[in-house]
C-alpha positions as CSV (number, residue, x, y, z in Angstrom):
1,M,0.0,0.0,0.0
2,A,1.3,3.4,-0.9
3,W,0.6,6.8,0.8
4,V,0.2,9.9,-1.3
5,A,0.6,13.3,0.4
6,I,-1.6,16.2,-0.8
7,A,-1.1,19.8,0.3
8,I,-4.1,22.1,0.2
9,S,-3.8,25.8,0.5
10,R,-5.8,27.7,3.1
11,R,-8.0,29.2,0.3
12,F,-9.6,27.0,-2.2
13,S,-12.2,27.0,-4.9
14,R,-15.8,25.8,-4.8
15,A,-14.9,23.0,-7.3
16,S,-12.4,21.4,-5.0
17,A,-14.4,21.1,-1.9
18,G,-17.8,22.7,-2.3
19,A,-17.1,26.0,-0.5
20,S,-17.2,29.6,-1.7
21,Q,-14.0,31.0,-3.3
22,N,-13.2,33.3,-0.4
23,E,-14.0,30.8,2.4
24,T,-11.1,29.4,4.3
25,L,-10.5,25.8,5.3
26,P,-11.5,25.0,8.8
27,R,-8.8,24.1,11.2
28,C,-7.9,20.4,11.2
29,R,-10.8,19.5,13.6
30,G,-13.8,18.5,11.4
31,F,-11.8,18.8,8.1
32,R,-12.2,15.2,7.2
33,R,-15.9,15.0,8.2
34,R,-17.1,18.2,6.4
35,L,-15.0,18.3,3.3
36,L,-14.1,14.7,2.6
37,P,-17.1,12.7,3.8
38,Q,-16.9,9.9,1.3
39,C,-13.1,9.4,1.6
40,R,-11.6,6.6,3.8
41,G,-8.0,6.2,4.8
42,V,-7.4,10.0,4.8
43,L,-5.2,11.6,7.4
44,A,-5.3,15.4,7.9
45,A,-3.0,17.6,9.9
46,P,-2.3,21.4,10.0
47,L,1.0,22.5,8.7
48,L,2.4,26.0,9.3
49,L,4.5,27.2,6.4
50,R,6.9,30.1,6.8
51,S,7.7,32.4,3.9
52,G,9.4,35.7,3.6
53,R,6.1,37.6,3.7
54,G,4.8,36.0,6.9
55,R,3.0,32.8,7.8
56,G,0.5,30.8,5.8
57,V,-1.5,27.9,7.0
58,S,-2.0,24.8,4.9
59,V,-3.6,21.5,5.6
60,V,-1.7,18.4,4.6
61,C,-3.6,15.2,3.8
62,A,-2.2,11.7,3.2
63,A,-4.4,9.2,1.4
64,Q,-3.6,5.5,1.3
65,G,-3.7,4.1,-2.3
66,Q,-4.8,0.6,-3.2
67,E,-1.6,-0.5,-4.8
68,T,1.3,0.9,-6.8
69,S,1.3,0.5,-10.5
70,F,3.2,-2.3,-12.1
71,Q,6.3,-1.2,-14.1
72,V,6.1,-2.5,-17.7
73,P,9.5,-3.4,-19.1
74,D,11.0,-1.5,-22.1
75,V,11.8,-3.1,-25.4
76,T,14.4,-1.5,-27.7
77,K,15.9,-2.0,-31.1
78,S,18.5,-4.3,-29.6
79,T,16.0,-6.4,-27.6
80,W,13.2,-6.5,-30.1
81,Q,14.2,-9.8,-31.7
82,S,14.5,-11.7,-28.5
83,L,11.6,-10.2,-26.6
84,V,9.0,-9.9,-29.3
85,V,9.8,-11.9,-32.4
86,E,11.1,-15.0,-30.7
87,S,8.6,-15.0,-27.8
88,E,6.6,-18.2,-27.2
89,L,3.7,-16.1,-25.7
90,P,1.6,-13.5,-27.3
91,V,3.2,-10.0,-26.9
92,L,1.5,-6.6,-26.4
93,V,3.8,-3.7,-27.3
94,E,2.8,-0.1,-26.3
95,F,4.4,2.5,-28.6
96,W,4.7,5.6,-26.5
97,A,6.7,8.8,-25.8
98,S,7.4,10.6,-22.5
99,W,5.6,13.8,-23.6
100,C,2.4,12.0,-24.6
101,G,-0.5,12.6,-22.1
102,P,-2.7,9.7,-23.4
103,C,0.3,7.4,-23.1
104,K,0.5,8.2,-19.4
105,M,-3.3,7.5,-19.1
106,I,-3.0,4.0,-20.7
107,D,0.2,3.1,-18.8
108,P,-1.6,1.8,-15.6
109,V,-3.9,-0.3,-17.8
110,I,-1.0,-1.9,-19.6
111,G,0.7,-2.5,-16.2
112,K,-2.5,-4.1,-14.8
113,L,-2.7,-6.4,-17.9
114,S,0.9,-7.3,-17.6
115,K,0.5,-8.3,-13.9
116,E,-2.9,-10.1,-14.3
117,Y,-1.8,-12.1,-17.4
118,E,1.7,-12.9,-16.3
119,G,2.7,-16.2,-17.9
120,K,0.0,-15.9,-20.6
121,L,0.9,-12.5,-22.2
122,N,4.1,-10.5,-22.3
123,C,3.7,-6.7,-22.2
124,Y,6.4,-4.2,-23.2
125,K,6.8,-0.5,-23.9
126,L,8.7,0.9,-26.8
127,N,9.7,4.6,-26.7
128,T,9.2,5.9,-30.2
129,D,11.5,8.9,-29.6
130,E,14.4,6.6,-28.7
131,N,13.6,3.8,-31.2
132,P,12.3,5.6,-34.4
133,D,13.4,2.7,-36.7
134,I,10.9,0.2,-35.2
135,A,8.1,2.8,-35.0
136,T,8.7,3.5,-38.7
137,Q,8.9,-0.1,-39.6
138,F,5.4,-0.7,-38.2
139,G,3.9,2.6,-39.5
140,I,3.3,4.2,-36.2
141,R,1.7,7.6,-36.9
142,S,-0.2,8.1,-33.6
143,I,0.6,7.3,-30.0
144,P,-0.2,5.5,-27.9
145,T,-0.5,2.5,-30.3
146,M,-0.7,-1.0,-28.9
147,M,0.2,-3.9,-31.2
148,I,-0.4,-7.6,-30.4
149,F,2.2,-10.0,-31.8
150,K,2.0,-13.8,-31.9
151,N,4.9,-15.9,-33.2
152,G,6.6,-12.7,-34.3
153,E,3.7,-11.6,-36.5
154,K,1.5,-8.6,-36.0
155,K,-2.0,-9.8,-35.3
156,D,-3.9,-6.6,-34.2
157,T,-3.5,-2.9,-33.5
158,V,-5.3,-0.6,-31.1
159,I,-4.7,3.2,-31.3
160,G,-5.4,5.6,-28.5
161,A,-6.0,5.5,-24.8
162,V,-8.7,2.8,-24.7
163,P,-10.4,0.9,-21.9
164,E,-9.0,-2.3,-20.6
165,S,-11.8,-4.3,-22.2
166,T,-10.8,-3.1,-25.7
167,L,-7.2,-4.3,-25.1
168,L,-8.5,-7.6,-23.8
169,E,-10.7,-8.1,-26.9
170,A,-7.7,-7.3,-29.2
171,T,-5.4,-9.8,-27.4
172,S,-8.1,-12.5,-27.6
173,K,-8.3,-11.9,-31.4
174,G,-4.5,-12.5,-31.6
175,N,-4.9,-16.0,-30.0
């Protein structure tokens, strides 16, 4: 289980907690009950911050996450043959780049599939900025693009940040 710390300034907008824009956060007492009624596993404590212009008060919250994401291994030009082409199992390759927002959205989904189907499906990530030769070879024009390979042959392609069910459907077609 991972803990994520969130700092909230003393003033906040209506959208973030249902209060008027000029209203200030209550002191720590009652914070969790009034502003985060549906949250569980949230810890709140006041934190005094000192700056050159005086003091400001913030509330710091820590929320316990369900689990950390699974890190999907990278594939490169030098490892493509051994990891993808010669693989005994079906392979899902995500073509991505570090600057791509939708790639960051699909990353936890690929990680979840990699963890759930370990031993049945190999999942890898290929950075298109670092490996343009392979991206060009497969005609990657948009990222994220996920390709399913079986026995070294491309079986299916999925483009964009799609739900897990779409990826599962594509991998079942490849079998």
